C-alpha positions as CSV (number, residue, x, y, z in Angstrom):
1,M,60.9,39.2,-41.4
2,H,58.0,39.6,-39.1
3,K,54.4,39.2,-40.0
4,I,51.4,41.4,-39.1
5,I,48.3,39.7,-37.5
6,K,45.3,41.5,-39.0
7,V,42.1,40.5,-37.3
8,K,38.8,42.3,-36.7
9,G,40.2,45.6,-37.8
10,E,43.2,45.5,-35.5
11,E,46.9,44.8,-36.3
12,Y,49.5,43.2,-34.1
13,K,53.2,42.8,-34.9
14,T,54.9,39.5,-34.6
15,P,56.8,37.9,-32.9
16,I,54.4,38.3,-30.1
17,F,54.2,36.7,-26.6
18,C,50.8,36.2,-25.1
19,P,50.7,35.2,-21.4
20,D,48.2,32.6,-20.3
21,A,45.1,34.2,-18.8
22,T,43.7,30.7,-18.6
23,R,40.5,31.5,-16.7
24,G,40.2,35.0,-18.1
25,V,42.6,36.6,-15.7
26,I,46.4,37.2,-15.2
27,R,46.5,36.5,-11.4
28,S,47.2,39.6,-9.4
29,A,47.4,42.0,-12.4
30,D,44.7,44.2,-13.9
31,Q,44.2,45.7,-17.4
32,K,46.4,48.7,-16.7
33,D,49.2,46.5,-15.3
34,L,49.2,44.5,-18.5
35,L,49.2,47.5,-20.8
36,D,52.0,49.1,-18.8
37,A,53.9,45.9,-19.2
38,N,53.4,46.2,-23.0
39,V,51.3,43.0,-23.2
40,N,49.2,43.1,-26.4
41,G,47.6,39.6,-26.3
42,L,46.3,37.0,-23.9
43,V,45.5,33.3,-24.2
44,V,42.4,31.9,-22.5
45,N,41.4,28.3,-22.3
46,T,38.1,26.9,-23.6
47,Y,38.2,23.9,-21.3
48,H,38.5,26.0,-18.1
49,L,36.0,28.6,-19.2
50,L,33.4,25.9,-19.6
51,S,33.0,25.5,-15.9
52,Q,33.7,29.1,-14.7
53,P,32.2,31.4,-15.6
54,G,30.4,29.1,-18.1
55,I,29.5,29.7,-21.7
56,E,26.0,31.1,-20.9
57,V,27.5,33.8,-18.8
58,L,30.0,34.7,-21.6
59,K,27.2,34.8,-24.1
60,S,25.1,37.0,-22.0
61,V,27.8,39.6,-21.3
62,G,29.1,39.7,-24.9
63,G,32.2,37.5,-24.7
64,I,35.5,37.3,-22.7
65,K,36.8,40.7,-23.8
66,K,33.7,42.5,-22.3
67,L,34.0,40.4,-19.1
68,M,37.7,41.2,-18.7
69,S,37.6,44.8,-20.0
70,W,40.3,43.9,-22.4
71,D,40.4,45.2,-26.0
72,K,43.6,43.7,-27.3
73,L,44.3,40.3,-28.9
74,I,42.6,37.2,-27.4
75,I,43.6,33.7,-28.4
76,S,41.3,30.8,-27.3
77,D,43.1,27.5,-26.8
78,S,40.7,24.6,-27.6
79,G,41.6,22.9,-24.3
80,G,42.6,19.7,-26.1
81,F,45.8,19.4,-24.1
82,Q,44.1,19.7,-20.8
83,I,41.3,17.3,-21.7
84,F,43.6,14.6,-23.0
85,S,46.0,15.0,-20.0
86,L,43.0,14.6,-17.7
87,I,41.8,11.4,-19.5
88,H,45.3,9.9,-19.8
89,K,45.9,10.3,-16.1
90,N,42.5,8.9,-15.1
91,K,40.4,6.9,-17.7
92,S,37.3,7.2,-15.5
93,L,37.3,11.0,-16.1
94,G,36.5,10.8,-19.8
95,K,36.7,9.0,-23.1
96,I,37.9,9.9,-26.6
97,T,35.7,8.8,-29.5
98,E,35.8,9.5,-33.2
99,D,33.0,12.0,-32.8
100,G,34.6,14.0,-29.9
101,V,35.6,13.9,-26.3
102,K,33.4,13.0,-23.2
103,F,34.7,14.2,-19.9
104,Y,33.7,15.4,-16.4
105,L,34.3,18.7,-14.8
106,N,33.4,20.1,-11.4
107,T,31.1,23.0,-12.3
108,K,29.9,25.3,-9.6
109,G,30.2,22.7,-6.9
110,E,28.9,19.7,-8.8
111,K,30.4,17.1,-11.2
112,K,29.0,17.7,-14.7
113,K,29.4,15.7,-17.8
114,Y,30.5,17.3,-21.1
115,F,30.7,16.1,-24.6
116,I,32.8,18.3,-26.9
117,T,32.7,17.6,-30.6
118,P,34.8,19.6,-33.1
119,E,31.7,21.6,-34.0
120,E,30.9,22.3,-30.4
121,C,34.4,23.4,-29.7
122,I,34.2,26.1,-32.5
123,K,30.7,27.2,-31.4
124,I,32.0,27.7,-27.8
125,Q,35.0,29.7,-29.1
126,F,32.6,32.0,-31.0
127,E,30.7,32.7,-27.7
128,I,34.1,33.4,-26.0
129,G,34.6,35.9,-28.8
130,S,38.3,35.3,-29.4
131,D,40.4,36.7,-32.2
132,I,42.3,33.5,-32.9
133,M,40.6,30.2,-32.4
134,I,42.4,26.8,-32.2
135,A,40.8,23.7,-33.8
136,L,40.3,20.7,-31.5
137,D,43.1,18.3,-31.9
138,Y,44.1,14.8,-30.5
139,F,47.2,15.4,-28.4
140,T,49.9,12.7,-29.2
141,P,50.8,11.3,-25.8
142,Y,54.3,11.2,-24.5
143,K,56.1,8.0,-25.9
144,A,53.1,7.0,-27.9
145,D,53.5,3.9,-30.0
146,K,53.2,3.9,-33.8
147,W,49.5,3.0,-33.6
148,E,48.5,5.7,-31.2
149,T,50.6,8.3,-33.0
150,Q,48.9,7.5,-36.2
151,K,45.5,7.6,-34.5
152,S,46.2,11.0,-33.1
153,V,47.3,12.4,-36.5
154,E,44.3,10.9,-38.3
155,T,41.8,12.1,-35.7
156,T,43.4,15.6,-35.6
157,T,43.0,15.8,-39.4
158,A,39.3,14.6,-39.3
159,W,38.5,17.0,-36.4
160,A,40.3,19.9,-38.1
161,K,38.2,19.5,-41.2
162,R,35.0,19.5,-39.2
163,C,36.2,22.5,-37.2
164,K,36.8,24.5,-40.4
165,E,33.4,23.6,-41.8
166,E,31.7,24.7,-38.6
167,F,33.9,27.8,-38.5
168,Q,32.7,28.7,-42.0
169,R,29.1,28.1,-41.0
170,Q,29.4,30.4,-38.0
171,C,31.1,33.2,-40.0
172,E,28.3,33.0,-42.6
173,S,25.5,32.9,-40.1
174,R,27.0,35.9,-38.2
175,G,27.6,37.9,-41.4
176,M,31.3,38.0,-41.0
177,N,33.7,38.6,-43.9
178,D,37.5,38.3,-44.2
179,G,37.9,41.7,-42.5
180,T,35.6,41.0,-39.5
181,R,36.0,37.3,-38.8
182,P,38.4,35.7,-36.3
183,L,41.3,33.6,-37.5
184,L,41.4,29.8,-37.2
185,F,44.6,27.8,-36.5
186,A,45.2,24.0,-36.6
187,V,47.7,22.1,-34.5
188,I,50.2,19.7,-36.0
189,Q,50.5,16.4,-34.1
190,G,52.7,13.3,-34.5
191,G,55.0,13.3,-31.4
192,N,58.6,12.7,-32.2
193,D,57.9,10.8,-35.4
194,L,59.0,13.2,-38.2
195,E,57.2,11.2,-40.8
196,M,53.9,11.4,-39.0
197,R,54.5,15.1,-38.3
198,Q,55.0,15.7,-42.0
199,R,51.8,13.8,-42.7
200,S,49.9,15.9,-40.2
201,A,51.3,19.2,-41.6
202,D,50.5,18.2,-45.2
203,E,46.9,17.1,-44.4
204,L,46.2,20.3,-42.4
205,T,47.7,22.5,-45.0
206,E,45.5,20.9,-47.6
207,I,42.4,21.8,-45.6
208,G,43.8,25.3,-45.2
209,F,44.0,27.5,-42.1
210,D,45.2,31.0,-41.1
211,G,48.0,29.5,-39.0
212,Y,49.5,26.3,-37.7
213,G,50.5,25.3,-34.2
214,L,53.3,23.3,-32.7
215,G,51.4,20.6,-30.9
216,G,52.1,17.6,-28.8
217,W,55.2,16.6,-26.9
218,T,58.3,18.6,-27.9
219,F,60.9,17.3,-25.4
220,D,63.6,14.7,-25.9
221,D,64.1,11.6,-23.7
222,E,66.1,13.7,-21.2
223,G,63.3,16.2,-20.8
224,K,65.0,18.9,-22.7
225,F,63.3,21.1,-25.3
226,D,63.9,19.3,-28.6
227,L,65.2,22.2,-30.8
228,K,65.9,19.9,-33.8
229,L,62.3,18.6,-33.8
230,V,60.8,22.1,-33.3
231,E,62.9,23.4,-36.2
232,Q,61.9,20.6,-38.5
233,I,58.2,21.2,-37.7
234,A,58.6,24.9,-38.5
235,K,59.8,23.9,-41.9
236,M,56.7,21.8,-42.5
237,M,54.5,24.8,-42.0
238,P,53.6,27.1,-44.9
239,D,55.8,30.2,-44.7
240,D,52.9,32.5,-45.7
241,K,50.9,31.5,-42.7
242,F,51.3,32.2,-39.0
243,K,53.5,29.7,-37.0
244,Y,52.4,29.3,-33.4
245,A,54.7,27.7,-30.8
246,L,52.1,26.7,-28.3
247,G,53.4,26.6,-24.7
248,V,56.8,28.0,-25.6
249,G,58.5,28.8,-23.4
250,N,61.5,30.0,-21.5
251,P,63.3,33.1,-22.9
252,Q,66.0,31.1,-24.7
253,N,63.5,28.8,-26.3
254,I,61.5,31.8,-27.6
255,I,64.6,33.3,-29.2
256,D,65.5,30.0,-30.8
257,C,62.0,29.5,-32.1
258,I,61.9,33.0,-33.5
259,S,65.0,32.1,-35.5
260,Y,63.1,29.1,-36.9
261,G,60.3,31.3,-38.1
262,Y,57.7,31.0,-35.3
263,D,55.5,34.1,-34.8
264,I,53.3,33.6,-31.7
265,F,54.2,32.3,-28.3
266,D,52.4,31.6,-25.0
267,C,53.5,30.2,-21.7
268,V,52.7,30.2,-18.0
269,L,56.3,30.6,-17.0
270,P,56.6,34.4,-16.4
271,T,53.5,34.6,-14.2
272,R,54.1,31.3,-12.4
273,D,57.7,32.2,-11.7
274,A,56.7,35.6,-10.4
275,R,54.4,34.0,-7.8
276,H,57.4,31.8,-6.8
277,Q,59.7,34.8,-6.4
278,R,61.8,34.0,-9.5
279,L,62.4,37.2,-11.4
280,Y,64.1,37.6,-14.7
281,I,67.0,40.0,-15.4
282,M,68.6,40.9,-18.7
283,E,72.1,39.9,-17.6
284,P,74.0,37.0,-19.2
285,K,74.7,33.9,-17.2
286,G,76.8,31.1,-18.7
287,D,75.6,30.4,-22.2
288,E,72.3,32.2,-21.7
289,F,71.6,35.9,-22.4
290,Y,69.6,36.3,-19.3
291,S,69.5,35.2,-15.7
292,Y,67.2,35.4,-12.7
293,I,67.1,36.1,-9.0
294,Y,65.0,34.6,-6.2
295,I,63.8,37.8,-4.6
296,S,62.8,36.3,-1.2
297,R,66.3,35.3,-0.4
298,S,67.9,37.1,2.6
299,I,70.7,38.7,0.5
300,Y,68.1,41.0,-1.0
301,A,66.6,42.1,2.3
302,N,68.8,45.3,2.4
303,D,69.3,45.7,-1.3
304,N,68.0,49.1,-2.5
305,A,68.6,48.4,-6.2
306,P,65.7,47.8,-8.5
307,I,65.0,44.2,-9.6
308,S,67.0,44.8,-12.7
309,K,69.0,47.9,-13.4
310,N,68.3,47.6,-17.2
311,C,64.5,47.4,-16.7
312,E,61.9,50.2,-17.2
313,C,58.9,48.4,-15.8
314,Y,56.7,49.9,-13.1
315,A,58.1,47.7,-10.4
316,C,61.7,48.5,-11.2
317,K,61.1,52.3,-11.6
318,N,59.3,52.6,-8.2
319,Y,60.4,49.8,-5.8
320,S,63.6,48.2,-4.5
321,R,64.6,44.6,-4.2
322,A,64.5,45.1,-0.4
323,Y,60.8,46.2,-0.5
324,I,59.7,43.4,-2.7
325,N,61.6,41.0,-0.6
326,H,59.7,42.4,2.4
327,L,56.4,42.0,0.7
328,F,57.0,38.3,-0.1
329,K,58.1,37.7,3.5
330,I,54.9,39.1,4.9
331,G,52.8,37.5,2.2
332,D,51.3,40.7,0.9
333,S,49.5,40.5,-2.5
334,L,51.4,43.5,-3.8
335,A,54.4,41.2,-4.0
336,F,52.7,39.0,-6.6
337,R,51.5,42.1,-8.6
338,L,54.9,43.7,-8.8
339,A,56.7,40.5,-9.6
340,T,54.2,39.6,-12.3
341,I,54.5,43.1,-13.9
342,H,58.2,42.8,-14.0
343,N,58.3,39.3,-15.6
344,L,55.7,40.1,-18.2
345,F,57.6,43.3,-19.1
346,F,60.8,41.2,-19.5
347,Y,59.0,38.9,-21.9
348,S,57.4,41.8,-23.8
349,Q,60.7,43.5,-24.3
350,L,62.2,40.2,-25.5
351,T,59.8,40.0,-28.5
352,L,59.7,43.8,-29.0
353,K,63.5,43.9,-29.4
354,T,63.3,41.0,-31.9
355,Q,60.5,42.9,-33.8
356,Q,62.8,45.9,-34.2
357,E,65.7,43.8,-35.4
358,L,63.7,41.9,-38.1
């Protein structure tokens, strides 16, 4: 049975897929393109918005929705994954402390130092003006040892508590009530250690949030999406709260996660694949219910069929494979726009169909 996200006077049915508008934009697509593709929510990234356009700009214009001319759901990722990935790759670019994270970013042509505490993370997300905020968490690194896994869980809990306290202060100072405030989610860490995952889930549930996210590394040693782990984590989350599968995923992963009870999804795949000429079609291939084509291949140069005969998106209703193949060959930006519209429509139909079946 699906849940309804009720936030700031608006309602959104789940399961819902929210493409990543990391810097406040879906590349090559405008508001009308997104609405025509049945997109009802977007994910922006706190880490990236810090440098461009900057929090002062967002504050002055009234938040990311005003800047983007977007009035649907906005989720703001805390940026924890990006910050920790940056630091783990190069220790000179930042440092994790008990109080928060110090890191460097190139901001408007110059290297600038930032120090983000859990409190600051929440304050920034209020200036972004998102509908769903994510508490700052300590990403459990891939193949972390027992000590580092425990540290990530303990720090995530401590930061989540501080995030909620700051969230409540912000709501009170801004005169927000349960009907006008945003929602706050926390992210479960613990890597592949089920015992630590359970501890993380229990501690975060005790603090109390509107929803819980699937965080950290969720792949097995062969690099495959670990369905068993993901299912077990879903069972650790309260059933009366929203379950957010952050960064998930390909169409099959989404269908699997919906069956485990996850409500919200986001991923860069449909838009990134569109820019790389990989287009989804609702036709079975092998064990999967869908397949895809590489539209720039020569076999489509004379193909007058739409991208997918079963698709009602703007691109499929108005243009042929041959024309989109031509656009990619000459490097015209319309190619990226039409491919993006198509892939986003495919993802939207995926969750819409599941909504109707639940």
